[in-house]
N, CA, C, O and CB atoms as a CASP TS submission, in Angstrom:
PFRMAT TS
TARGET T0000
AUTHOR 0000-0000-0000
METHOD Language model
MODEL 1
PARENT N/A
ATOM      1  N   MET     1       6.741 -16.048  -2.647  1.00  0.00           N
ATOM      2  CA  MET     1       7.045 -15.154  -1.787  1.00  0.00           C
ATOM      3  C   MET     1       6.752 -15.571  -0.555  1.00  0.00           C
ATOM      4  O   MET     1       5.924 -14.937   0.099  1.00  0.00           O
ATOM      5  CB  MET     1       6.525 -14.056  -2.044  1.00  0.00           C
ATOM      6  N   LYS     2       7.244 -16.467  -0.135  1.00  0.00           N
ATOM      7  CA  LYS     2       6.478 -17.114   1.962  1.00  0.00           C
ATOM      8  C   LYS     2       6.810 -16.197   2.506  1.00  0.00           C
ATOM      9  O   LYS     2       7.770 -15.570   2.058  1.00  0.00           O
ATOM     10  CB  LYS     2       7.190 -18.624   3.143  1.00  0.00           C
ATOM     11  N   GLY     3       6.214 -15.807   3.559  1.00  0.00           N
ATOM     12  CA  GLY     3       5.993 -14.830   4.732  1.00  0.00           C
ATOM     13  C   GLY     3       6.281 -13.566   4.387  1.00  0.00           C
ATOM     14  O   GLY     3       7.116 -12.953   5.052  1.00  0.00           O
ATOM     15  N   LYS     4       5.831 -13.141   3.616  1.00  0.00           N
ATOM     16  CA  LYS     4       5.934 -11.595   3.396  1.00  0.00           C
ATOM     17  C   LYS     4       4.536 -11.068   2.797  1.00  0.00           C
ATOM     18  O   LYS     4       3.834 -11.522   1.894  1.00  0.00           O
ATOM     19  CB  LYS     4       7.221 -11.218   2.304  1.00  0.00           C
ATOM     20  N   LYS     5       4.372  -9.814   3.726  1.00  0.00           N
ATOM     21  CA  LYS     5       3.070  -9.280   3.235  1.00  0.00           C
ATOM     22  C   LYS     5       2.816  -8.648   2.132  1.00  0.00           C
ATOM     23  O   LYS     5       3.434  -7.629   1.823  1.00  0.00           O
ATOM     24  CB  LYS     5       2.629  -8.555   3.953  1.00  0.00           C
ATOM     25  N   ILE     6       1.634  -9.304   1.208  1.00  0.00           N
ATOM     26  CA  ILE     6       1.362  -8.594   0.302  1.00  0.00           C
ATOM     27  C   ILE     6      -0.172  -7.974   0.615  1.00  0.00           C
ATOM     28  O   ILE     6      -1.086  -8.412   1.314  1.00  0.00           O
ATOM     29  CB  ILE     6       1.579  -9.385  -0.919  1.00  0.00           C
ATOM     30  N   LEU     7      -0.066  -6.898  -0.117  1.00  0.00           N
ATOM     31  CA  LEU     7      -1.362  -5.426   0.246  1.00  0.00           C
ATOM     32  C   LEU     7      -1.879  -5.203  -0.775  1.00  0.00           C
ATOM     33  O   LEU     7      -1.053  -4.885  -1.631  1.00  0.00           O
ATOM     34  CB  LEU     7      -0.897  -3.829   0.729  1.00  0.00           C
ATOM     35  N   LYS     8      -3.491  -5.224  -1.318  1.00  0.00           N
ATOM     36  CA  LYS     8      -3.628  -4.059  -2.047  1.00  0.00           C
ATOM     37  C   LYS     8      -4.379  -2.828  -1.666  1.00  0.00           C
ATOM     38  O   LYS     8      -5.290  -2.587  -0.874  1.00  0.00           O
ATOM     39  CB  LYS     8      -4.082  -4.412  -3.078  1.00  0.00           C
ATOM     40  N   GLY     9      -3.578  -2.045  -2.621  1.00  0.00           N
ATOM     41  CA  GLY     9      -4.456  -0.362  -2.300  1.00  0.00           C
ATOM     42  C   GLY     9      -4.519   0.126  -3.563  1.00  0.00           C
ATOM     43  O   GLY     9      -4.238  -0.397  -4.641  1.00  0.00           O
ATOM     44  N   THR    10      -5.088   1.624  -3.170  1.00  0.00           N
ATOM     45  CA  THR    10      -4.846   2.549  -4.094  1.00  0.00           C
ATOM     46  C   THR    10      -3.842   3.831  -3.690  1.00  0.00           C
ATOM     47  O   THR    10      -3.669   4.340  -2.583  1.00  0.00           O
ATOM     48  CB  THR    10      -6.159   2.979  -4.478  1.00  0.00           C
ATOM     49  N   VAL    11      -3.221   4.184  -5.036  1.00  0.00           N
ATOM     50  CA  VAL    11      -2.373   5.068  -4.890  1.00  0.00           C
ATOM     51  C   VAL    11      -2.672   6.509  -4.698  1.00  0.00           C
ATOM     52  O   VAL    11      -3.319   7.086  -5.572  1.00  0.00           O
ATOM     53  CB  VAL    11      -1.707   4.912  -5.777  1.00  0.00           C
ATOM     54  N   VAL    12      -2.163   7.320  -3.370  1.00  0.00           N
ATOM     55  CA  VAL    12      -2.954   8.338  -3.226  1.00  0.00           C
ATOM     56  C   VAL    12      -1.847   9.532  -3.900  1.00  0.00           C
ATOM     57  O   VAL    12      -2.358  10.495  -4.471  1.00  0.00           O
ATOM     58  CB  VAL    12      -3.502   8.489  -1.571  1.00  0.00           C
ATOM     59  N   SER    13      -0.182   9.427  -3.806  1.00  0.00           N
ATOM     60  CA  SER    13       0.645   9.930  -4.570  1.00  0.00           C
ATOM     61  C   SER    13       1.608   9.696  -4.818  1.00  0.00           C
ATOM     62  O   SER    13       2.266   8.968  -4.074  1.00  0.00           O
ATOM     63  CB  SER    13       0.772  10.650  -4.475  1.00  0.00           C
ATOM     64  N   ASP    14       2.212  10.284  -6.159  1.00  0.00           N
ATOM     65  CA  ASP    14       3.174   9.773  -6.963  1.00  0.00           C
ATOM     66  C   ASP    14       4.245  10.931  -7.419  1.00  0.00           C
ATOM     67  O   ASP    14       4.971  10.973  -8.412  1.00  0.00           O
ATOM     68  CB  ASP    14       2.463   9.103  -8.140  1.00  0.00           C
ATOM     69  N   LYS    15       4.090  11.795  -6.406  1.00  0.00           N
ATOM     70  CA  LYS    15       5.045  12.869  -6.857  1.00  0.00           C
ATOM     71  C   LYS    15       6.742  12.801  -6.402  1.00  0.00           C
ATOM     72  O   LYS    15       7.580  13.643  -6.725  1.00  0.00           O
ATOM     73  CB  LYS    15       4.402  14.214  -6.261  1.00  0.00           C
ATOM     74  N   MET    16       6.928  11.871  -5.774  1.00  0.00           N
ATOM     75  CA  MET    16       8.503  11.269  -5.581  1.00  0.00           C
ATOM     76  C   MET    16       8.849  10.612  -6.707  1.00  0.00           C
ATOM     77  O   MET    16       8.081  10.294  -7.615  1.00  0.00           O
ATOM     78  CB  MET    16       8.741  10.210  -4.380  1.00  0.00           C
ATOM     79  N   ASN    17      10.180  10.380  -6.635  1.00  0.00           N
ATOM     80  CA  ASN    17      10.988   9.811  -7.686  1.00  0.00           C
ATOM     81  C   ASN    17      11.070   8.184  -7.077  1.00  0.00           C
ATOM     82  O   ASN    17      11.672   7.684  -6.126  1.00  0.00           O
ATOM     83  CB  ASN    17      12.601  10.705  -7.874  1.00  0.00           C
ATOM     84  N   LYS    18      10.354   7.759  -7.893  1.00  0.00           N
ATOM     85  CA  LYS    18      10.403   5.850  -7.766  1.00  0.00           C
ATOM     86  C   LYS    18       9.701   5.494  -6.186  1.00  0.00           C
ATOM     87  O   LYS    18       9.925   4.669  -5.300  1.00  0.00           O
ATOM     88  CB  LYS    18      12.541   5.056  -7.757  1.00  0.00           C
ATOM     89  N   THR    19       8.826   6.511  -6.381  1.00  0.00           N
ATOM     90  CA  THR    19       8.037   5.991  -4.856  1.00  0.00           C
ATOM     91  C   THR    19       6.611   6.678  -4.974  1.00  0.00           C
ATOM     92  O   THR    19       6.443   7.844  -5.330  1.00  0.00           O
ATOM     93  CB  THR    19       8.934   6.646  -3.177  1.00  0.00           C
ATOM     94  N   VAL    20       5.553   5.736  -4.603  1.00  0.00           N
ATOM     95  CA  VAL    20       4.254   6.124  -4.548  1.00  0.00           C
ATOM     96  C   VAL    20       3.722   5.766  -3.193  1.00  0.00           C
ATOM     97  O   VAL    20       4.188   4.859  -2.503  1.00  0.00           O
ATOM     98  CB  VAL    20       3.486   5.530  -5.641  1.00  0.00           C
ATOM     99  N   VAL    21       2.714   6.537  -2.856  1.00  0.00           N
ATOM    100  CA  VAL    21       1.985   6.315  -1.435  1.00  0.00           C
ATOM    101  C   VAL    21       0.760   5.826  -1.814  1.00  0.00           C
ATOM    102  O   VAL    21      -0.075   6.314  -2.576  1.00  0.00           O
ATOM    103  CB  VAL    21       1.780   7.628  -0.472  1.00  0.00           C
ATOM    104  N   VAL    22       0.753   4.622  -1.076  1.00  0.00           N
ATOM    105  CA  VAL    22      -0.305   3.552  -1.048  1.00  0.00           C
ATOM    106  C   VAL    22      -1.189   3.277   0.108  1.00  0.00           C
ATOM    107  O   VAL    22      -0.824   2.805   1.184  1.00  0.00           O
ATOM    108  CB  VAL    22       0.287   2.395  -1.276  1.00  0.00           C
ATOM    109  N   ARG    23      -2.279   3.591  -0.198  1.00  0.00           N
ATOM    110  CA  ARG    23      -3.451   3.882   1.344  1.00  0.00           C
ATOM    111  C   ARG    23      -4.414   2.194   1.080  1.00  0.00           C
ATOM    112  O   ARG    23      -4.950   1.808   0.042  1.00  0.00           O
ATOM    113  CB  ARG    23      -5.068   6.005   1.046  1.00  0.00           C
ATOM    114  N   VAL    24      -4.353   1.571   2.280  1.00  0.00           N
ATOM    115  CA  VAL    24      -4.447   0.199   1.867  1.00  0.00           C
ATOM    116  C   VAL    24      -5.992   0.518   3.229  1.00  0.00           C
ATOM    117  O   VAL    24      -5.977   1.205   4.251  1.00  0.00           O
ATOM    118  CB  VAL    24      -2.653  -1.198   2.149  1.00  0.00           C
ATOM    119  N   VAL    25      -7.001  -0.228   2.688  1.00  0.00           N
ATOM    120  CA  VAL    25      -8.224   0.002   3.182  1.00  0.00           C
ATOM    121  C   VAL    25      -8.699  -1.525   4.101  1.00  0.00           C
ATOM    122  O   VAL    25      -8.909  -2.585   3.510  1.00  0.00           O
ATOM    123  CB  VAL    25      -9.225   0.440   1.812  1.00  0.00           C
ATOM    124  N   ARG    26      -8.798  -1.382   5.501  1.00  0.00           N
ATOM    125  CA  ARG    26      -9.592  -3.197   5.596  1.00  0.00           C
ATOM    126  C   ARG    26     -10.716  -2.693   6.404  1.00  0.00           C
ATOM    127  O   ARG    26     -10.812  -1.478   6.578  1.00  0.00           O
ATOM    128  CB  ARG    26      -8.554  -4.813   6.634  1.00  0.00           C
ATOM    129  N   LYS    27     -11.480  -3.414   6.859  1.00  0.00           N
ATOM    130  CA  LYS    27     -12.950  -3.257   7.403  1.00  0.00           C
ATOM    131  C   LYS    27     -12.102  -3.825   8.879  1.00  0.00           C
ATOM    132  O   LYS    27     -11.080  -4.461   9.136  1.00  0.00           O
ATOM    133  CB  LYS    27     -14.557  -4.394   6.506  1.00  0.00           C
ATOM    134  N   VAL    28     -13.363  -3.078   9.720  1.00  0.00           N
ATOM    135  CA  VAL    28     -13.208  -3.766  11.213  1.00  0.00           C
ATOM    136  C   VAL    28     -14.591  -3.825  11.638  1.00  0.00           C
ATOM    137  O   VAL    28     -15.453  -3.363  10.890  1.00  0.00           O
ATOM    138  CB  VAL    28     -12.254  -2.883  12.390  1.00  0.00           C
ATOM    139  N   ARG    29     -14.904  -4.340  12.753  1.00  0.00           N
ATOM    140  CA  ARG    29     -15.792  -4.372  13.054  1.00  0.00           C
ATOM    141  C   ARG    29     -15.848  -3.983  14.950  1.00  0.00           C
ATOM    142  O   ARG    29     -14.981  -4.380  15.729  1.00  0.00           O
ATOM    143  CB  ARG    29     -16.163  -5.573  12.403  1.00  0.00           C
ATOM    144  N   HIS    30     -16.698  -3.396  15.235  1.00  0.00           N
ATOM    145  CA  HIS    30     -16.953  -2.355  16.504  1.00  0.00           C
ATOM    146  C   HIS    30     -16.924  -3.654  17.851  1.00  0.00           C
ATOM    147  O   HIS    30     -17.857  -4.435  17.665  1.00  0.00           O
ATOM    148  CB  HIS    30     -18.892  -1.284  16.321  1.00  0.00           C
ATOM    149  N   LYS    31     -16.029  -4.044  19.185  1.00  0.00           N
ATOM    150  CA  LYS    31     -16.494  -5.145  19.554  1.00  0.00           C
ATOM    151  C   LYS    31     -17.741  -5.093  20.356  1.00  0.00           C
ATOM    152  O   LYS    31     -18.495  -6.061  20.458  1.00  0.00           O
ATOM    153  CB  LYS    31     -15.558  -5.747  20.145  1.00  0.00           C
ATOM    154  N   ARG    32     -17.955  -3.879  20.955  1.00  0.00           N
ATOM    155  CA  ARG    32     -19.516  -3.945  21.511  1.00  0.00           C
ATOM    156  C   ARG    32     -20.408  -3.635  20.940  1.00  0.00           C
ATOM    157  O   ARG    32     -21.422  -4.265  21.241  1.00  0.00           O
ATOM    158  CB  ARG    32     -19.842  -3.341  22.453  1.00  0.00           C
ATOM    159  N   TYR    33     -20.559  -2.623  19.912  1.00  0.00           N
ATOM    160  CA  TYR    33     -22.043  -2.081  18.986  1.00  0.00           C
ATOM    161  C   TYR    33     -22.033  -2.667  17.696  1.00  0.00           C
ATOM    162  O   TYR    33     -23.004  -2.563  16.946  1.00  0.00           O
ATOM    163  CB  TYR    33     -22.169  -0.333  18.655  1.00  0.00           C
ATOM    164  N   GLU    34     -20.870  -3.352  17.349  1.00  0.00           N
ATOM    165  CA  GLU    34     -20.794  -4.700  16.232  1.00  0.00           C
ATOM    166  C   GLU    34     -20.669  -3.432  14.576  1.00  0.00           C
ATOM    167  O   GLU    34     -20.386  -4.035  13.541  1.00  0.00           O
ATOM    168  CB  GLU    34     -22.944  -6.141  16.338  1.00  0.00           C
ATOM    169  N   LYS    35     -20.803  -2.389  14.478  1.00  0.00           N
ATOM    170  CA  LYS    35     -20.911  -1.481  13.557  1.00  0.00           C
ATOM    171  C   LYS    35     -19.373  -2.219  12.560  1.00  0.00           C
ATOM    172  O   LYS    35     -18.345  -2.652  13.080  1.00  0.00           O
ATOM    173  CB  LYS    35     -20.882   0.323  14.340  1.00  0.00           C
ATOM    174  N   SER    36     -19.578  -2.176  11.567  1.00  0.00           N
ATOM    175  CA  SER    36     -18.393  -2.165  10.595  1.00  0.00           C
ATOM    176  C   SER    36     -17.837  -0.923   9.800  1.00  0.00           C
ATOM    177  O   SER    36     -18.634  -0.144   9.278  1.00  0.00           O
ATOM    178  CB  SER    36     -18.720  -3.064   9.618  1.00  0.00           C
ATOM    179  N   PHE    37     -16.657  -0.757   9.717  1.00  0.00           N
ATOM    180  CA  PHE    37     -16.555   0.625   9.847  1.00  0.00           C
ATOM    181  C   PHE    37     -14.712   0.371   8.690  1.00  0.00           C
ATOM    182  O   PHE    37     -13.962  -0.605   8.699  1.00  0.00           O
ATOM    183  CB  PHE    37     -16.581   1.338  12.045  1.00  0.00           C
ATOM    184  N   ASP    38     -14.633   1.196   8.182  1.00  0.00           N
ATOM    185  CA  ASP    38     -12.999   1.152   7.227  1.00  0.00           C
ATOM    186  C   ASP    38     -11.814   1.841   8.428  1.00  0.00           C
ATOM    187  O   ASP    38     -11.854   2.948   8.964  1.00  0.00           O
ATOM    188  CB  ASP    38     -13.065   2.558   5.349  1.00  0.00           C
ATOM    189  N   LYS    39     -10.776   0.715   8.598  1.00  0.00           N
ATOM    190  CA  LYS    39      -9.691   1.682   8.938  1.00  0.00           C
ATOM    191  C   LYS    39      -8.523   1.563   7.703  1.00  0.00           C
ATOM    192  O   LYS    39      -8.293   0.613   6.954  1.00  0.00           O
ATOM    193  CB  LYS    39      -9.033   1.284  10.533  1.00  0.00           C
ATOM    194  N   TRP    40      -7.833   2.987   7.792  1.00  0.00           N
ATOM    195  CA  TRP    40      -6.725   2.911   6.629  1.00  0.00           C
ATOM    196  C   TRP    40      -5.720   3.272   7.104  1.00  0.00           C
ATOM    197  O   TRP    40      -5.667   3.800   8.215  1.00  0.00           O
ATOM    198  CB  TRP    40      -6.862   3.661   5.435  1.00  0.00           C
ATOM    199  N   LYS    41      -4.341   2.979   6.079  1.00  0.00           N
ATOM    200  CA  LYS    41      -2.947   3.218   6.542  1.00  0.00           C
ATOM    201  C   LYS    41      -2.468   3.075   4.781  1.00  0.00           C
ATOM    202  O   LYS    41      -2.744   2.343   3.831  1.00  0.00           O
ATOM    203  CB  LYS    41      -2.208   1.872   7.939  1.00  0.00           C
ATOM    204  N   LYS    42      -1.261   4.714   5.172  1.00  0.00           N
ATOM    205  CA  LYS    42      -0.731   4.788   4.060  1.00  0.00           C
ATOM    206  C   LYS    42       0.808   4.110   4.526  1.00  0.00           C
ATOM    207  O   LYS    42       1.349   4.147   5.631  1.00  0.00           O
ATOM    208  CB  LYS    42      -0.841   6.337   3.452  1.00  0.00           C
ATOM    209  N   TYR    43       1.252   3.520   3.318  1.00  0.00           N
ATOM    210  CA  TYR    43       2.757   2.655   3.020  1.00  0.00           C
ATOM    211  C   TYR    43       3.147   3.666   1.876  1.00  0.00           C
ATOM    212  O   TYR    43       2.420   4.243   1.068  1.00  0.00           O
ATOM    213  CB  TYR    43       2.649   0.681   2.387  1.00  0.00           C
ATOM    214  N   TYR    44       4.388   3.703   2.035  1.00  0.00           N
ATOM    215  CA  TYR    44       5.179   4.192   0.853  1.00  0.00           C
ATOM    216  C   TYR    44       5.768   2.874   0.262  1.00  0.00           C
ATOM    217  O   TYR    44       5.910   1.835   0.907  1.00  0.00           O
ATOM    218  CB  TYR    44       6.387   5.317   1.275  1.00  0.00           C
ATOM    219  N   ALA    45       6.042   3.028  -0.848  1.00  0.00           N
ATOM    220  CA  ALA    45       6.381   1.630  -1.846  1.00  0.00           C
ATOM    221  C   ALA    45       7.315   2.228  -2.897  1.00  0.00           C
ATOM    222  O   ALA    45       7.229   3.373  -3.340  1.00  0.00           O
ATOM    223  CB  ALA    45       4.864   0.848  -2.725  1.00  0.00           C
ATOM    224  N   HIS    46       8.237   1.285  -3.247  1.00  0.00           N
ATOM    225  CA  HIS    46       9.103   1.417  -4.175  1.00  0.00           C
ATOM    226  C   HIS    46       8.603   1.212  -5.458  1.00  0.00           C
ATOM    227  O   HIS    46       8.146   0.079  -5.614  1.00  0.00           O
ATOM    228  CB  HIS    46      10.074   0.686  -3.943  1.00  0.00           C
ATOM    229  N   ASP    47       8.537   2.031  -6.540  1.00  0.00           N
ATOM    230  CA  ASP    47       8.193   2.066  -7.666  1.00  0.00           C
ATOM    231  C   ASP    47       9.262   2.143  -8.728  1.00  0.00           C
ATOM    232  O   ASP    47       9.675   3.284  -8.934  1.00  0.00           O
ATOM    233  CB  ASP    47       7.392   2.959  -7.694  1.00  0.00           C
ATOM    234  N   GLU    48       9.854   1.075  -9.524  1.00  0.00           N
ATOM    235  CA  GLU    48      10.820   0.878 -10.127  1.00  0.00           C
ATOM    236  C   GLU    48      10.356   1.629 -11.437  1.00  0.00           C
ATOM    237  O   GLU    48      10.800   2.726 -11.777  1.00  0.00           O
ATOM    238  CB  GLU    48      11.206  -0.540 -10.130  1.00  0.00           C
ATOM    239  N   SER    49       9.556   1.014 -12.023  1.00  0.00           N
ATOM    240  CA  SER    49       9.000   1.178 -13.291  1.00  0.00           C
ATOM    241  C   SER    49       8.307   2.868 -13.411  1.00  0.00           C
ATOM    242  O   SER    49       8.370   3.616 -14.387  1.00  0.00           O
ATOM    243  CB  SER    49       7.822  -0.116 -13.466  1.00  0.00           C
ATOM    244  N   GLY    50       7.657   3.129 -12.075  1.00  0.00           N
ATOM    245  CA  GLY    50       6.933   4.450 -12.320  1.00  0.00           C
ATOM    246  C   GLY    50       5.761   4.455 -13.223  1.00  0.00           C
ATOM    247  O   GLY    50       5.418   5.219 -14.126  1.00  0.00           O
ATOM    248  N   LYS    51       5.273   3.432 -12.742  1.00  0.00           N
ATOM    249  CA  LYS    51       3.508   2.941 -14.085  1.00  0.00           C
ATOM    250  C   LYS    51       2.955   3.299 -12.887  1.00  0.00           C
ATOM    251  O   LYS    51       1.947   3.841 -13.339  1.00  0.00           O
ATOM    252  CB  LYS    51       2.866   0.805 -14.970  1.00  0.00           C
ATOM    253  N   ALA    52       2.860   3.396 -11.807  1.00  0.00           N
ATOM    254  CA  ALA    52       1.557   3.424 -10.614  1.00  0.00           C
ATOM    255  C   ALA    52       1.408   5.247 -10.936  1.00  0.00           C
ATOM    256  O   ALA    52       2.352   6.034 -11.001  1.00  0.00           O
ATOM    257  CB  ALA    52       2.169   2.802  -8.380  1.00  0.00           C
ATOM    258  N   VAL    53       0.107   5.532 -11.080  1.00  0.00           N
ATOM    259  CA  VAL    53      -0.343   6.931 -11.074  1.00  0.00           C
ATOM    260  C   VAL    53      -1.215   7.179  -9.944  1.00  0.00           C
ATOM    261  O   VAL    53      -1.523   6.171  -9.309  1.00  0.00           O
ATOM    262  CB  VAL    53      -1.047   7.298 -12.327  1.00  0.00           C
ATOM    263  N   VAL    54      -1.778   8.503  -9.465  1.00  0.00           N
ATOM    264  CA  VAL    54      -2.646   8.757  -8.350  1.00  0.00           C
ATOM    265  C   VAL    54      -3.829   7.880  -9.124  1.00  0.00           C
ATOM    266  O   VAL    54      -3.945   7.808 -10.348  1.00  0.00           O
ATOM    267  CB  VAL    54      -2.955  10.534  -7.917  1.00  0.00           C
ATOM    268  N   GLY    55      -4.723   7.196  -8.094  1.00  0.00           N
ATOM    269  CA  GLY    55      -6.102   6.617  -8.518  1.00  0.00           C
ATOM    270  C   GLY    55      -5.926   5.243  -8.942  1.00  0.00           C
ATOM    271  O   GLY    55      -6.948   4.556  -8.969  1.00  0.00           O
ATOM    272  N   SER    56      -4.577   4.589  -9.355  1.00  0.00           N
ATOM    273  CA  SER    56      -4.441   3.277  -9.784  1.00  0.00           C
ATOM    274  C   SER    56      -4.185   2.203  -8.899  1.00  0.00           C
ATOM    275  O   SER    56      -3.211   2.114  -8.153  1.00  0.00           O
ATOM    276  CB  SER    56      -3.555   3.247 -10.617  1.00  0.00           C
ATOM    277  N   THR    57      -5.205   1.310  -9.032  1.00  0.00           N
ATOM    278  CA  THR    57      -4.947  -0.139  -7.674  1.00  0.00           C
ATOM    279  C   THR    57      -3.605  -0.472  -7.912  1.00  0.00           C
ATOM    280  O   THR    57      -3.257  -0.355  -9.087  1.00  0.00           O
ATOM    281  CB  THR    57      -5.992  -1.879  -7.855  1.00  0.00           C
ATOM    282  N   VAL    58      -2.734  -0.868  -7.089  1.00  0.00           N
ATOM    283  CA  VAL    58      -1.715  -1.484  -7.032  1.00  0.00           C
ATOM    284  C   VAL    58      -1.461  -2.860  -6.015  1.00  0.00           C
ATOM    285  O   VAL    58      -2.137  -2.855  -4.987  1.00  0.00           O
ATOM    286  CB  VAL    58      -0.953  -0.494  -6.824  1.00  0.00           C
ATOM    287  N   THR    59      -0.761  -3.751  -6.174  1.00  0.00           N
ATOM    288  CA  THR    59      -0.281  -4.728  -5.383  1.00  0.00           C
ATOM    289  C   THR    59       1.013  -4.629  -4.888  1.00  0.00           C
ATOM    290  O   THR    59       1.978  -4.686  -5.650  1.00  0.00           O
ATOM    291  CB  THR    59      -0.380  -5.795  -5.965  1.00  0.00           C
ATOM    292  N   ILE    60       1.185  -4.421  -3.141  1.00  0.00           N
ATOM    293  CA  ILE    60       2.631  -4.172  -2.986  1.00  0.00           C
ATOM    294  C   ILE    60       3.133  -5.518  -1.950  1.00  0.00           C
ATOM    295  O   ILE    60       2.391  -6.299  -1.355  1.00  0.00           O
ATOM    296  CB  ILE    60       2.910  -2.476  -2.252  1.00  0.00           C
ATOM    297  N   VAL    61       4.169  -5.497  -1.959  1.00  0.00           N
ATOM    298  CA  VAL    61       4.619  -6.646  -1.268  1.00  0.00           C
ATOM    299  C   VAL    61       5.985  -6.097  -0.417  1.00  0.00           C
ATOM    300  O   VAL    61       6.849  -5.331  -0.845  1.00  0.00           O
ATOM    301  CB  VAL    61       4.926  -7.923  -2.395  1.00  0.00           C
ATOM    302  N   GLU    62       5.898  -6.785   1.034  1.00  0.00           N
ATOM    303  CA  GLU    62       6.787  -6.265   1.822  1.00  0.00           C
ATOM    304  C   GLU    62       8.345  -6.738   1.474  1.00  0.00           C
ATOM    305  O   GLU    62       8.398  -7.895   1.058  1.00  0.00           O
ATOM    306  CB  GLU    62       6.338  -6.608   3.174  1.00  0.00           C
ATOM    307  N   THR    63       9.757  -5.975   1.582  1.00  0.00           N
ATOM    308  CA  THR    63      10.690  -5.896   1.517  1.00  0.00           C
ATOM    309  C   THR    63      11.945  -5.841   2.280  1.00  0.00           C
ATOM    310  O   THR    63      11.610  -6.291   3.376  1.00  0.00           O
ATOM    311  CB  THR    63      10.503  -5.419   1.095  1.00  0.00           C
ATOM    312  N   ARG    64      13.014  -5.594   2.331  1.00  0.00           N
ATOM    313  CA  ARG    64      13.899  -5.105   3.029  1.00  0.00           C
ATOM    314  C   ARG    64      13.758  -3.653   3.305  1.00  0.00           C
ATOM    315  O   ARG    64      12.984  -3.146   2.494  1.00  0.00           O
ATOM    316  CB  ARG    64      14.991  -5.413   2.487  1.00  0.00           C
ATOM    317  N   PRO    65      14.217  -2.836   4.135  1.00  0.00           N
ATOM    318  CA  PRO    65      14.034  -1.560   4.216  1.00  0.00           C
ATOM    319  C   PRO    65      15.171  -0.954   3.432  1.00  0.00           C
ATOM    320  O   PRO    65      16.380  -1.137   3.579  1.00  0.00           O
ATOM    321  CB  PRO    65      13.925  -1.131   5.596  1.00  0.00           C
ATOM    322  N   LEU    66      14.364  -0.002   2.348  1.00  0.00           N
ATOM    323  CA  LEU    66      14.938   0.459   1.248  1.00  0.00           C
ATOM    324  C   LEU    66      15.110   2.158   1.831  1.00  0.00           C
ATOM    325  O   LEU    66      15.888   2.820   1.144  1.00  0.00           O
ATOM    326  CB  LEU    66      13.926   0.108  -0.214  1.00  0.00           C
ATOM    327  N   SER    67      14.753   2.566   2.484  1.00  0.00           N
ATOM    328  CA  SER    67      14.453   3.885   3.498  1.00  0.00           C
ATOM    329  C   SER    67      14.323   4.038   4.337  1.00  0.00           C
ATOM    330  O   SER    67      14.333   2.995   4.992  1.00  0.00           O
ATOM    331  CB  SER    67      13.799   4.483   3.547  1.00  0.00           C
ATOM    332  N   LYS    68      14.069   5.406   5.220  1.00  0.00           N
ATOM    333  CA  LYS    68      13.823   5.481   6.430  1.00  0.00           C
ATOM    334  C   LYS    68      12.377   4.996   6.469  1.00  0.00           C
ATOM    335  O   LYS    68      11.890   4.434   7.450  1.00  0.00           O
ATOM    336  CB  LYS    68      14.120   6.801   6.964  1.00  0.00           C
ATOM    337  N   LEU    69      11.676   5.267   5.254  1.00  0.00           N
ATOM    338  CA  LEU    69       9.716   5.037   5.401  1.00  0.00           C
ATOM    339  C   LEU    69       9.543   3.808   4.696  1.00  0.00           C
ATOM    340  O   LEU    69       8.622   3.056   5.016  1.00  0.00           O
ATOM    341  CB  LEU    69       8.496   6.391   4.484  1.00  0.00           C
ATOM    342  N   LYS    70      10.496   3.462   3.577  1.00  0.00           N
ATOM    343  CA  LYS    70      10.107   2.449   2.731  1.00  0.00           C
ATOM    344  C   LYS    70      10.294   1.132   3.198  1.00  0.00           C
ATOM    345  O   LYS    70      11.401   0.684   3.498  1.00  0.00           O
ATOM    346  CB  LYS    70      10.710   2.573   1.590  1.00  0.00           C
ATOM    347  N   ARG    71       9.223   0.491   3.268  1.00  0.00           N
ATOM    348  CA  ARG    71       9.151  -1.177   3.325  1.00  0.00           C
ATOM    349  C   ARG    71       8.640  -2.216   2.524  1.00  0.00           C
ATOM    350  O   ARG    71       8.522  -3.420   2.751  1.00  0.00           O
ATOM    351  CB  ARG    71       8.574  -1.513   4.244  1.00  0.00           C
ATOM    352  N   PHE    72       8.328  -1.455   1.441  1.00  0.00           N
ATOM    353  CA  PHE    72       7.261  -2.352   0.378  1.00  0.00           C
ATOM    354  C   PHE    72       7.886  -1.790  -0.581  1.00  0.00           C
ATOM    355  O   PHE    72       8.686  -0.855  -0.547  1.00  0.00           O
ATOM    356  CB  PHE    72       5.468  -2.182   0.316  1.00  0.00           C
ATOM    357  N   ARG    73       7.262  -2.746  -1.950  1.00  0.00           N
ATOM    358  CA  ARG    73       7.642  -2.269  -3.321  1.00  0.00           C
ATOM    359  C   ARG    73       6.577  -2.909  -3.935  1.00  0.00           C
ATOM    360  O   ARG    73       6.009  -3.975  -3.701  1.00  0.00           O
ATOM    361  CB  ARG    73       9.115  -2.640  -3.921  1.00  0.00           C
ATOM    362  N   VAL    74       6.348  -1.635  -5.163  1.00  0.00           N
ATOM    363  CA  VAL    74       5.262  -2.397  -6.024  1.00  0.00           C
ATOM    364  C   VAL    74       5.269  -3.670  -6.573  1.00  0.00           C
ATOM    365  O   VAL    74       6.378  -3.917  -7.045  1.00  0.00           O
ATOM    366  CB  VAL    74       5.038  -1.792  -7.024  1.00  0.00           C
ATOM    367  N   LEU    75       4.489  -4.564  -6.698  1.00  0.00           N
ATOM    368  CA  LEU    75       4.092  -5.649  -7.140  1.00  0.00           C
ATOM    369  C   LEU    75       3.807  -5.835  -8.560  1.00  0.00           C
ATOM    370  O   LEU    75       4.420  -6.326  -9.508  1.00  0.00           O
ATOM    371  CB  LEU    75       3.171  -5.910  -6.485  1.00  0.00           C
ATOM    372  N   GLU    76       2.502  -5.196  -8.364  1.00  0.00           N
ATOM    373  CA  GLU    76       1.843  -5.039 -10.110  1.00  0.00           C
ATOM    374  C   GLU    76       0.872  -3.907  -9.907  1.00  0.00           C
ATOM    375  O   GLU    76       0.345  -3.600  -8.837  1.00  0.00           O
ATOM    376  CB  GLU    76       0.823  -6.628 -10.865  1.00  0.00           C
ATOM    377  N   VAL    77       0.722  -3.388 -10.956  1.00  0.00           N
ATOM    378  CA  VAL    77      -0.570  -2.120 -11.314  1.00  0.00           C
ATOM    379  C   VAL    77      -1.849  -3.119 -11.811  1.00  0.00           C
ATOM    380  O   VAL    77      -1.738  -3.847 -12.797  1.00  0.00           O
ATOM    381  CB  VAL    77      -0.038  -0.753 -12.945  1.00  0.00           C
ATOM    382  N   VAL    78      -2.851  -3.059 -11.139  1.00  0.00           N
ATOM    383  CA  VAL    78      -3.906  -3.749 -11.426  1.00  0.00           C
ATOM    384  C   VAL    78      -5.097  -2.750 -12.205  1.00  0.00           C
ATOM    385  O   VAL    78      -6.174  -3.232 -12.555  1.00  0.00           O
ATOM    386  CB  VAL    78      -4.342  -4.401 -10.075  1.00  0.00           C
TER
END
């Protein structure tokens, strides 16, 4: 999958049909004080099989817009 974003995160919600909310955490470092801390972002991802449940780690990949918020799909459940 050339040129597509591949992210790894944790499922925080699976209450929608064929959709999961994935929280992706990344480490950043403060420019002045050089303290490292976590920043996170939530992504809506399409889960056709419905295997991803809350708490599971998943890999998501960028895809064409599937709805107003969904721009990713679940590649695998780790």
